[in-house]
C-alpha positions as CSV (number, residue, x, y, z in Angstrom):
1,X,205.4,-112.6,94.9
2,X,204.0,-114.1,91.6
3,X,201.9,-111.9,88.9
4,X,199.3,-113.5,87.0
5,X,199.3,-113.2,83.2
6,X,196.2,-111.8,81.6
7,X,195.1,-114.9,79.9
8,X,195.4,-116.3,83.5
9,X,192.8,-114.0,84.5
10,X,190.1,-114.6,82.1
11,X,188.4,-117.7,81.0
12,X,188.3,-117.6,77.0
13,X,185.0,-118.3,75.6
14,X,186.3,-118.4,71.9
15,X,184.7,-121.4,70.4
16,X,185.9,-122.9,67.4
17,X,182.5,-122.1,65.7
18,X,183.1,-118.4,66.5
19,X,186.3,-118.6,64.6
20,X,185.3,-120.4,61.9
21,X,182.2,-118.0,61.8
22,X,184.5,-114.7,61.8
23,X,187.0,-116.1,59.4
24,X,183.7,-116.9,56.9
25,X,182.7,-113.0,57.4
26,X,186.1,-111.7,56.7
27,X,186.4,-113.7,53.4
28,X,182.9,-112.5,52.3
29,X,183.7,-108.9,53.3
30,X,186.8,-109.1,51.3
31,X,185.2,-110.4,48.2
32,X,182.6,-107.7,48.7
33,X,184.9,-104.9,49.0
34,X,187.2,-105.9,46.2
35,X,184.5,-107.0,43.6
36,X,183.7,-103.5,42.0
37,X,187.3,-102.9,41.2
38,X,188.0,-106.4,40.1
39,X,184.8,-106.5,37.7
40,X,185.8,-103.0,36.2
41,X,189.3,-104.3,35.6
42,X,188.0,-107.4,34.0
43,X,185.5,-105.4,31.9
44,X,188.1,-103.0,30.9
45,X,191.0,-105.5,30.1
46,X,188.2,-107.5,28.0
47,X,187.3,-104.1,25.6
48,X,191.0,-103.4,25.2
49,X,191.7,-106.6,24.3
50,X,188.7,-106.9,21.7
51,X,190.1,-103.4,20.5
52,X,193.7,-104.6,20.3
53,X,192.4,-107.7,18.4
54,X,190.3,-105.9,15.8
55,X,192.8,-103.3,14.9
56,X,195.8,-105.8,15.1
57,X,197.8,-103.8,17.8
58,X,199.9,-106.5,19.4
59,X,200.9,-103.9,22.3
60,X,201.2,-105.8,25.7
61,X,201.6,-102.4,28.2
62,X,198.5,-100.7,26.5
63,X,195.8,-102.2,28.9
64,X,197.7,-101.0,32.2
65,X,196.7,-97.2,32.1
66,X,193.2,-97.4,31.3
67,X,192.7,-100.3,33.9
68,X,194.4,-98.3,36.5
69,X,192.2,-95.3,35.6
70,X,189.1,-97.3,35.6
71,X,189.9,-98.8,39.0
72,X,191.0,-95.5,40.7
73,X,187.6,-94.2,39.6
74,X,185.5,-96.8,40.9
75,X,187.2,-96.9,43.9
76,X,186.7,-93.0,44.5
77,X,183.1,-93.5,43.5
78,X,182.5,-96.5,45.7
79,X,184.7,-95.4,48.6
80,X,182.1,-94.1,50.7
81,X,180.4,-97.4,50.4
82,X,183.6,-99.6,51.1
83,X,184.2,-97.6,54.2
84,X,180.8,-98.0,55.6
85,X,180.6,-102.0,54.7
86,X,184.4,-102.2,56.6
87,X,183.7,-99.8,59.6
88,X,180.2,-101.9,60.2
89,X,182.4,-105.6,60.1
90,X,185.0,-103.7,62.5
91,X,182.6,-102.6,65.2
92,X,180.6,-106.3,64.7
93,X,184.0,-107.7,65.6
94,X,184.5,-105.4,68.6
95,X,181.5,-106.0,69.7
96,X,182.3,-109.5,70.0
97,X,185.3,-108.9,72.6
98,X,183.4,-109.1,75.6
99,X,182.0,-112.5,74.6
100,X,185.4,-113.9,73.5
101,X,187.2,-112.7,77.0
102,X,184.2,-114.1,79.0
103,X,182.9,-110.7,80.3
């Protein structure tokens, strides 16, 4: 008695276009979700660098704590929005499953 593997039971309907589209959407949402934290980190680092230049302080580690605190604050403020964006994308991917397996 032979058993059929699950992949043999379904005809896959996923095309190259679907893979490319999903990959593009995943990259887009990765950029959108990470942008607030990256932008704040860049701005805080720039402000601290200008301050260090103006005061002639040459300590390299002085930028870490303010950057970390700023990123944590922005993450906390944007957490609901970030969760919503990621959940919507995940639901869209889950809704594609029947199309992928041909059901």
